[in-house]
PAKOLBA-147272 format. One record per residue (C-alpha): residue in one letter; x, y, z. Coordinates in Angstrom, 1 decimal, m for minus. Example, Ala and Ser with C-alpha at 12.3 -4.5 7.8 and 13.67 -1.06 7.14 Angstrom:
REM residues 2
 residu      X      Y      Z
      a   12.3   m4.5    7.8
      s   13.7   m1.1    7.1
This chain:
REM residues 577
 residu      X      Y      Z
      m  127.1   95.6   33.5
      d  130.8   96.3   34.0
      y  132.5   97.5   37.2
      r  132.5  101.2   36.1
      e  128.8  101.2   35.4
      i  128.0   99.7   38.8
      y  130.3  102.3   40.4
      e  128.4  105.1   38.6
      q  125.1  103.5   39.6
      w  126.0  103.6   43.3
      l  126.9  107.3   43.0
      a  123.5  108.0   41.3
      n  121.1  105.7   43.3
      p  119.3  107.5   46.1
      y  119.2  104.2   48.0
      f  122.9  104.7   49.0
      d  123.7  107.2   51.7
      e  125.8  110.3   51.2
      a  128.8  109.1   53.3
      t  129.0  106.1   51.0
      k  128.9  108.3   47.9
      e  131.6  110.7   49.3
      e  133.9  107.7   49.9
      l  133.3  106.6   46.4
      k  133.9  110.1   44.9
      g  137.3  110.0   46.7
      i  138.5  107.1   44.5
      s  137.2  108.6   41.2
      e  140.7  109.0   39.8
      d  141.9  105.5   40.9
      e  140.7  103.1   38.2
      n  142.2  100.1   39.8
      e  140.6  100.8   43.2
      i  137.2  101.2   41.5
      k  137.8   97.9   39.8
      e  138.7   96.1   43.0
      r  135.6   97.4   44.7
      f  133.1   96.7   41.9
      y  134.4   93.9   39.6
      m  132.4   91.4   41.6
      d  130.0   91.0   44.4
      l  131.6   90.1   47.7
      e  131.1   86.4   47.6
      f  128.6   84.8   50.0
      g  130.4   81.5   50.4
      t  129.8   78.5   52.6
      a  131.1   80.5   55.6
      g  129.1   83.6   54.8
      l  130.9   86.9   54.0
      r  134.4   88.2   54.7
      g  136.1   91.2   53.2
      i  137.6   94.6   53.6
      i  135.4   97.3   55.2
      g  134.4  100.0   52.7
      a  131.9  101.1   50.0
      g  131.4   98.9   47.0
      t  129.9   95.5   46.0
      n  133.2   93.7   46.8
      r  133.5   95.2   50.3
      m  131.9   94.8   53.7
      n  129.3   97.6   54.3
      i  125.8   97.9   55.6
      y  124.3   97.4   52.1
      v  126.2   94.1   51.5
      v  125.2   93.0   55.0
      r  121.5   93.9   54.3
      r  121.5   92.0   51.0
      a  123.0   88.9   52.6
      t  120.4   89.1   55.4
      q  117.6   89.5   52.9
      g  118.8   86.4   51.1
      l  118.8   84.5   54.5
      a  115.3   85.8   55.3
      n  114.0   84.7   51.9
      y  115.5   81.2   52.5
      i  114.0   81.0   56.0
      a  110.6   82.0   54.6
      k  111.0   79.3   51.9
      v  111.6   76.5   54.5
      d  108.7   78.0   56.6
      k  110.7   78.6   59.8
      k  110.1   82.4   60.3
      a  108.5   81.9   63.6
      q  111.7   80.6   65.3
      g  113.7   83.8   65.0
      v  117.4   84.4   64.5
      a  120.2   85.0   67.1
      i  122.8   87.7   66.4
      a  126.2   88.3   67.9
      y  129.2   90.5   67.0
      d  132.8   91.0   68.0
      s  135.1   94.0   68.7
      r  135.9   94.9   65.0
      h  135.1   98.2   63.4
      m  131.4   98.4   62.3
      s  130.5   95.1   64.0
      p  127.7   96.6   66.2
      e  126.3   98.5   63.1
      f  126.4   95.5   60.9
      a  124.7   93.4   63.5
      e  121.9   96.0   64.0
      e  121.4   96.3   60.2
      a  121.0   92.5   60.0
      a  118.5   92.5   62.8
      l  116.4   95.3   61.3
      c  116.4   93.5   57.9
      l  115.1   90.3   59.5
      a  112.5   92.3   61.5
      a  111.3   93.9   58.2
      n  110.8   90.4   56.9
      g  108.7   89.4   59.9
      i  111.5   87.4   61.6
      k  112.3   88.1   65.2
      a  116.0   89.0   65.9
      y  117.6   88.2   69.2
      i  120.6   90.5   69.3
      f  123.2   90.5   72.1
      e  123.5   93.8   74.0
      s  127.3   93.9   73.5
      l  130.1   91.8   72.0
      r  130.1   88.1   72.6
      p  132.3   85.1   71.5
      t  131.4   83.0   68.5
      p  130.7   79.8   70.6
      e  128.2   81.6   72.7
      l  126.3   82.6   69.5
      s  126.3   78.9   68.5
      f  125.0   78.0   72.0
      a  122.4   80.8   71.8
      v  120.9   79.5   68.6
      r  120.2   76.2   70.3
      h  119.2   77.6   73.6
      l  116.6   80.0   72.2
      g  115.4   77.5   69.6
      c  116.2   79.8   66.7
      v  116.2   78.7   63.1
      a  119.5   80.5   62.4
      g  122.3   82.6   63.8
      i  124.4   85.5   62.5
      n  127.8   86.3   63.9
      v  129.5   89.5   62.7
      t  133.2   88.8   62.9
      a  136.3   88.4   60.7
      s  137.9   86.1   63.3
      h  141.7   86.6   63.2
      n  141.9   88.7   60.0
      p  143.7   92.1   59.9
      p  141.8   95.2   61.3
      e  140.6   96.4   57.9
      y  138.4   93.3   57.6
      n  135.0   92.3   58.9
      g  132.8   89.3   58.2
      y  129.4   87.7   58.5
      k  128.9   84.0   59.5
      v  125.6   82.2   59.2
      y  124.6   79.3   61.5
      w  121.6   76.9   61.2
      e  119.3   75.7   63.9
      d  121.6   72.9   65.1
      g  124.1   75.7   66.1
      a  126.7   74.8   63.5
      q  127.7   77.0   60.5
      i  125.6   76.3   57.5
      t  126.2   73.0   55.6
      p  124.3   71.4   52.7
      p  121.6   71.8   51.7
      h  121.1   75.1   53.6
      d  124.4   76.7   52.5
      s  123.7   76.4   48.8
      g  120.0   77.4   49.4
      i  121.0   80.6   51.2
      m  123.8   81.4   48.7
      g  121.3   81.0   45.9
      e  118.8   83.4   47.5
      v  121.6   86.0   48.1
      k  122.8   85.8   44.5
      s  119.3   86.2   43.1
      i  119.0   89.7   44.6
      s  120.0   92.0   41.8
      d  118.0   95.1   42.8
      w  119.3   96.8   46.0
      n  116.0   98.6   46.4
      t  114.2   95.2   47.1
      v  116.2   94.7   50.3
      k  114.0   95.4   53.3
      t  114.8   97.3   56.5
      m  112.7   99.1   59.2
      d  112.9  101.5   62.0
      k  114.4  100.1   65.2
      a  111.7  101.6   67.5
      e  109.0  100.0   65.2
      a  110.8   96.7   65.3
      e  110.9   96.7   69.1
      k  107.3   97.7   69.3
      a  106.3   94.8   67.0
      d  108.4   92.4   69.2
      l  110.7   91.6   66.3
      f  113.9   93.1   67.9
      q  114.9   91.7   71.3
      v  118.1   92.5   73.1
      i  119.6   89.5   75.0
      g  122.5   89.1   77.4
      k  122.7   87.9   81.0
      e  120.2   85.0   80.8
      v  122.1   83.5   77.8
      d  125.5   84.2   79.5
      d  124.5   82.4   82.6
      a  123.1   79.4   80.7
      y  126.3   79.2   78.6
      m  128.5   79.2   81.8
      a  126.4   76.5   83.3
      e  127.0   74.3   80.2
      l  130.7   74.9   80.4
      k  130.9   73.8   84.0
      k  129.2   70.5   83.1
      q  132.3   69.6   81.1
      v  134.6   69.6   84.1
      i  136.0   66.1   84.9
      h  138.3   66.8   87.9
      m  136.8   69.4   90.1
      d  138.8   67.8   92.9
      a  142.1   68.8   91.1
      i  140.9   72.4   90.6
      e  140.0   72.6   94.3
      k  143.4   71.3   95.3
      e  145.7   73.2   92.8
      g  143.5   75.9   91.2
      k  144.6   78.5   93.7
      n  148.3   77.6   93.1
      l  148.2   77.6   89.3
      k  149.4   80.8   87.7
      i  147.7   81.7   84.4
      v  148.4   84.5   82.0
      y  145.6   85.3   79.7
      t  145.1   87.8   76.8
      p  141.9   88.3   74.8
      l  143.9   90.1   72.1
      h  141.4   93.1   72.2
      g  138.5   90.7   71.4
      t  135.5   89.1   73.0
      g  137.1   86.5   75.3
      n  138.0   88.8   78.2
      i  134.7   88.6   80.2
      p  133.7   85.0   79.7
      a  137.2   83.5   80.0
      r  137.9   85.3   83.2
      r  134.4   84.6   84.5
      i  134.6   80.8   84.1
      l  138.1   80.6   85.6
      k  137.1   82.7   88.6
      e  133.9   80.8   89.2
      l  135.8   77.4   89.1
      g  138.4   78.6   91.6
      f  141.4   79.6   89.6
      e  142.6   82.5   91.7
      n  145.9   83.6   90.0
      v  144.8   84.8   86.5
      y  146.9   87.6   85.2
      v  145.4   89.5   82.3
      v  147.6   91.3   79.7
      k  146.5   94.9   80.4
      e  147.6   96.3   77.1
      q  145.4   93.8   75.3
      e  142.5   93.5   77.7
      l  140.0   95.9   76.3
      p  138.1   95.5   73.0
      d  139.7   97.5   70.2
      g  139.1   97.1   66.5
      d  142.5   98.5   65.6
      f  144.2   95.7   67.5
      p  147.0   98.2   68.3
      t  149.5   95.7   69.9
      v  149.6   93.2   67.0
      s  149.8   93.5   63.2
      y  146.9   91.1   63.1
      p  145.2   89.4   66.0
      n  146.1   85.7   65.4
      p  147.0   83.4   68.3
      e  149.0   81.4   65.7
      a  151.5   84.3   65.4
      a  154.4   84.6   67.7
      e  153.9   88.4   68.1
      a  150.5   87.7   69.7
      f  152.3   86.2   72.7
      e  155.1   88.8   73.2
      l  153.3   90.8   75.9
      g  151.8   87.7   77.4
      l  155.2   85.9   77.7
      k  156.8   89.1   79.2
      l  154.1   89.1   81.9
      a  154.4   85.3   82.3
      k  158.1   85.6   83.1
      e  157.4   88.4   85.6
      v  154.9   86.3   87.6
      d  156.4   82.9   86.8
      a  153.2   81.7   85.1
      d  152.5   78.0   84.4
      l  150.8   78.7   81.1
      v  150.0   81.5   78.8
      l  146.7   81.6   76.9
      a  145.5   83.8   74.0
      t  142.1   83.8   72.4
      d  141.4   85.4   69.0
      p  138.9   88.3   68.6
      d  135.8   86.1   68.4
      a  137.2   83.6   71.0
      d  136.7   80.4   69.0
      r  140.5   79.7   68.8
      l  143.0   79.4   71.6
      g  146.8   79.8   71.4
      v  148.9   78.2   74.1
      r  152.4   78.5   75.7
      v  153.3   76.1   78.6
      k  156.2   76.2   81.0
      d  158.4   73.2   81.6
      k  160.2   72.3   84.8
      n  163.3   74.3   83.7
      g  161.2   77.5   83.4
      e  161.3   77.5   79.6
      y  158.1   78.3   77.7
      h  157.0   76.0   74.8
      d  154.7   77.0   71.9
      l  151.9   74.5   71.4
      t  150.5   74.4   67.9
      g  146.8   73.8   67.4
      n  147.6   70.2   66.7
      m  149.6   69.9   69.9
      s  147.1   71.6   72.2
      g  144.2   69.7   70.5
      c  145.9   66.3   71.0
      l  146.9   67.3   74.6
      l  143.2   68.0   75.4
      a  142.0   65.0   73.4
      n  144.3   62.7   75.4
      y  143.2   64.3   78.7
      e  139.5   64.1   77.9
      l  139.6   60.5   76.8
      s  142.0   59.2   79.5
      q  140.2   60.9   82.3
      r  136.7   60.1   81.2
      k  137.8   56.5   80.9
      a  139.4   56.7   84.3
      v  136.3   58.2   86.0
      s  133.7   56.1   84.2
      g  135.7   52.9   83.9
      s  135.2   52.8   80.1
      l  134.5   54.9   77.0
      p  131.3   54.4   74.9
      e  131.6   51.6   72.4
      d  130.4   54.0   69.7
      g  132.6   56.8   70.9
      a  134.2   59.1   68.3
      l  137.1   61.5   68.1
      i  136.6   63.8   65.1
      k  139.2   65.8   63.2
      t  139.5   67.5   59.9
      i  141.6   66.1   57.0
      v  144.4   68.6   57.6
      t  144.7   67.8   61.3
      t  147.6   65.7   62.7
      n  147.8   61.9   62.4
      l  148.6   61.9   66.1
      a  144.8   62.1   66.6
      d  144.4   58.9   64.7
      a  147.0   57.2   67.0
      i  145.2   58.5   70.1
      a  141.8   57.3   68.9
      k  143.3   53.9   68.1
      g  145.0   53.8   71.6
      y  141.7   54.3   73.3
      g  139.7   52.0   71.0
      v  137.4   54.7   69.8
      n  136.4   55.7   66.2
      l  138.4   58.3   64.3
      i  136.2   60.3   62.0
      e  137.8   62.6   59.4
      v  135.9   65.5   57.9
      l  136.6   68.4   55.5
      t  138.3   71.5   56.8
      g  135.9   73.7   58.7
      f  134.5   73.0   62.2
      k  130.9   73.0   60.8
      f  131.6   69.5   59.4
      i  132.4   68.4   63.0
      g  129.1   70.0   64.0
      q  127.4   68.1   61.2
      q  128.8   64.8   62.5
      i  127.4   65.5   66.0
      l  124.0   66.3   64.4
      g  124.2   63.0   62.6
      f  124.8   61.2   65.9
      e  121.8   62.9   67.4
      n  119.5   62.1   64.5
      s  120.5   58.5   64.1
      g  121.0   57.6   67.8
      k  124.3   56.1   66.8
      g  127.7   57.6   67.8
      s  128.9   59.3   70.9
      y  130.8   62.5   70.5
      l  133.9   62.5   72.7
      f  136.1   65.3   71.3
      g  136.6   67.2   68.1
      f  139.3   69.6   66.9
      e  141.1   71.1   63.9
      e  144.7   72.2   63.4
      s  143.8   75.9   63.4
      y  143.6   76.1   67.2
      g  139.9   75.1   67.6
      c  138.2   72.4   69.6
      l  134.9   71.6   71.3
      i  134.3   69.7   74.5
      g  130.6   68.8   74.9
      t  127.7   69.3   72.5
      y  126.0   72.4   74.0
      a  127.5   74.4   71.0
      r  128.5   73.3   67.5
      d  131.4   75.5   66.8
      k  134.9   75.6   68.2
      d  135.1   77.2   71.6
      a  138.2   78.8   73.0
      i  136.4   79.5   76.3
      v  135.8   75.8   77.1
      a  139.3   75.1   75.8
      t  140.7   77.7   78.2
      m  138.8   76.1   81.1
      a  139.8   72.5   80.1
      l  143.5   73.3   79.7
      c  143.6   75.0   83.1
      e  141.8   72.0   84.6
      a  144.3   69.6   82.9
      a  147.2   71.8   84.2
      a  145.7   71.5   87.8
      y  145.2   67.8   87.4
      y  148.8   67.1   86.2
      k  150.1   69.5   88.9
      t  148.5   67.1   91.5
      q  150.8   64.5   90.1
      g  153.9   66.8   90.1
      k  153.8   67.2   86.3
      t  153.6   70.2   84.0
      l  151.5   70.3   80.8
      w  154.8   70.0   78.9
      d  155.5   66.8   80.9
      a  152.1   65.5   79.8
      m  152.8   66.5   76.2
      i  156.1   64.5   76.2
      e  154.5   61.5   77.8
      m  151.8   61.5   75.1
      y  154.5   61.6   72.3
      e  156.3   58.7   74.0
      q  153.0   56.7   74.1
      f  151.7   57.5   70.6
      g  154.6   58.7   68.5
      y  156.5   62.0   67.8
      y  154.2   63.5   65.2
      k  155.1   67.0   63.9
      d  152.7   69.0   61.7
      a  153.1   72.4   60.0
      i  151.6   74.7   57.4
      q  153.0   77.0   54.7
      s  150.6   79.7   53.5
      v  151.3   81.6   50.2
      t  149.4   84.9   49.9
      m  148.2   85.9   46.5
      k  146.0   89.1   46.6
      g  143.6   90.6   44.0
      i  142.2   89.2   40.8
      e  145.6   88.0   39.6
      g  146.1   86.2   42.9
      l  142.9   84.2   42.6
      q  143.9   83.2   39.1
      k  147.3   82.1   40.2
      i  145.9   80.0   43.1
      q  143.7   78.2   40.6
      e  146.6   77.6   38.3
      i  148.6   76.0   41.1
      m  145.7   73.6   41.9
      n  145.3   72.8   38.2
      s  149.0   72.2   37.8
      l  149.1   69.8   40.7
      r  146.1   67.9   39.3
      q  147.6   67.6   35.8
      n  151.2   66.8   37.0
      p  150.9   65.0   40.4
      p  154.1   64.9   42.4
      a  155.7   61.5   42.9
      e  157.4   62.4   46.2
      f  158.0   65.1   48.8
      a  161.4   65.3   50.5
      g  162.2   61.7   49.9
      h  158.7   60.4   51.0
      k  157.0   58.6   48.1
      v  153.4   59.4   47.3
      t  151.4   56.2   48.0
      a  147.9   57.6   47.4
      v  146.3   60.8   46.1
      r  143.0   62.1   47.4
      d  141.2   64.6   45.1
      y  138.2   65.8   47.1
      k  137.0   67.8   44.0
      a  136.9   64.7   41.9
      d  135.8   62.5   44.9
      t  138.6   60.0   44.2
      i  141.3   58.3   46.2
      t  143.9   56.8   43.8
      d  146.3   54.1   45.0
      v  149.6   55.1   43.2
      t  150.9   51.5   43.1
      t  147.8   49.6   41.9
      g  146.0   52.5   40.2
      a  142.8   51.4   42.1
      v  140.3   54.3   42.6
      k  137.7   54.6   45.3
      p  135.5   57.6   46.5
      t  136.6   59.9   49.4
      g  133.1   59.7   50.9
      l  133.2   63.4   51.7
      p  131.5   66.4   50.0
      n  133.0   68.1   47.0
      s  135.9   70.4   47.9
      n  138.9   71.9   46.0
      v  141.5   70.0   48.1
      l  144.4   67.7   47.2
      y  145.8   65.3   49.8
      y  149.0   63.1   49.3
      e  149.5   60.1   51.5
      l  153.2   59.5   51.9
      t  155.5   56.7   53.1
      d  156.6   56.7   56.8
      d  153.2   58.1   58.0
      a  153.9   61.5   56.3
      w  151.4   63.5   54.3
      v  150.9   66.8   52.4
      c  147.6   68.6   51.7
      v  146.9   71.6   49.5
      r  143.8   73.8   49.5
      p  142.9   77.4   48.8
      s  141.8   79.3   51.9
      g  138.1   79.8   52.2
      t  138.5   83.1   54.1
      e  141.8   84.7   52.9
      p  143.6   85.2   49.5
      k  146.0   82.3   50.2
      v  146.8   78.8   49.1
      k  147.7   76.6   52.1
      f  150.1   73.7   52.2
      y  149.7   71.5   55.2
      y  152.1   68.7   56.0
      g  152.9   66.2   58.7
      v  155.8   63.8   59.6
      k  156.6   61.2   62.2
      g  159.9   61.2   64.0
      t  161.7   59.1   66.6
      s  162.2   62.1   68.9
      l  161.3   65.8   69.1
      a  164.5   66.7   67.4
      d  164.1   64.1   64.7
      a  160.5   65.2   64.0
      d  161.6   68.9   63.9
      e  164.3   68.1   61.3
      k  162.0   66.0   59.1
      s  159.4   68.7   59.3
      d  161.9   71.4   58.3
      i  163.0   69.4   55.3
      m  159.4   68.8   54.2
      g  158.6   72.5   54.5
      k  161.5   73.4   52.3
      a  160.4   70.8   49.7
      v  156.9   72.2   49.7
      l  158.1   75.8   49.2
      d  160.5   74.8   46.5
      m  157.6   73.2   44.7
      v  155.5   76.3   45.0
      d  158.3   78.5   43.7
      s  158.7   76.3   40.7
      m  155.0   76.9   39.8
      k  155.0   80.7   40.2
């Protein structure tokens, strides 16, 4: 059946509501729009769903959400875990409460109890709730930092991490096998509540989550001494972080927390930014303005679902510095490892620092410096969660810290996804601790560079939208495989990792060994002078991403080398367009 036939089917089928049909009638003269909405089903990938809100099979709407949930319910029934129930959370985006309720009622209709939060909550709290309530799975309705027209649907398994093999392919298979929309179940909310299959949750889980965060504090003494003096500017960027981030800081004793009023309240339009991404400079414009007014020590911004944290820190000259995800992750890793060692006298012999393959080599140097294991996983925090589960199941390995370059980390094992609330807490704690020593967070950053090396990492994303874009991204990946580059910006390629082919090829000797990681469409180039380049299509956006890292002798030297590498990467992309 082609896209036009499916479009006509949606218009004729009584299963679809009138508002949906009216929306579709409105595009009847726009063939391209009809094609974009119906040429494929919105793909249920390894992270779940993410797409533009609207009517159609290739859009986010209640019917696509129901179908995904029916697939999940079928899989839960297949593995005989219906009795455990499913936790559901949602963020501040348009249609998030509606999608969450539709998912809950679909589960209920399948005899699976849904525990749904009373109002918006951060992603890490959903991860925690799955574990806390003993659920078999979790659903989080969020599109993270995507533009306002998007929404998404993430699925978690009982360990609290996003789904990994074999559950991801099992659920995807069940979703894909649903071809008849009429087979998707739902039920009346009042009936679901009466049958004890729909339960609203809130305060009890919030309190338990806060208690777990507090357990991660190392230097309460530093907070008690300097917490009242530290000035913190915080913005939730119209998302879910506002209440939990402010609550944990207040309860620990940070008295001077200034919230960016214009960005305080949840708003799915994200009116103050073009898109709510703490990686973007514009996300900090209002926060920095307020910071300069109150002379703040640090500026923090969480993304809409509060799993990622952007950071600006003030130096002793009053200048604010932008910390990338690699920088803030390493700053926290160094703080956690050094202070846990200082307090306990040593770190566990089987202790591990975990990072993704596109995360800075500075993490490797830190792990080596503290004599702990460095474990590398594929991009996606769920693979860090998978490692923690492996430690638990085997009894071997102690999780110390895990992070990825995209502004996400986890301290502790109470959750299995990145947590910007615990990162907010820990950075403020670290700032208080260094303040007791007369240092700023920027001083601590420079000291770390001096100790482990001036590593600089960056990313270039090339957006390619629509059907043609997907094809072009694939062509770029194919071209790089068929004609592998010999060098980047004067740095020779020493080894090529192809995670799709599961090979690491030594360029000099030709020797080949496996990557040891799951199959993934990723190419990684190890370069001379501790430099590297990695290429991968985004799993959540129509982009191909080029990650790269260099090592310099100073901040200025690292910046210069990084700029040269970035230009070389873009020149290569331009030559392939």
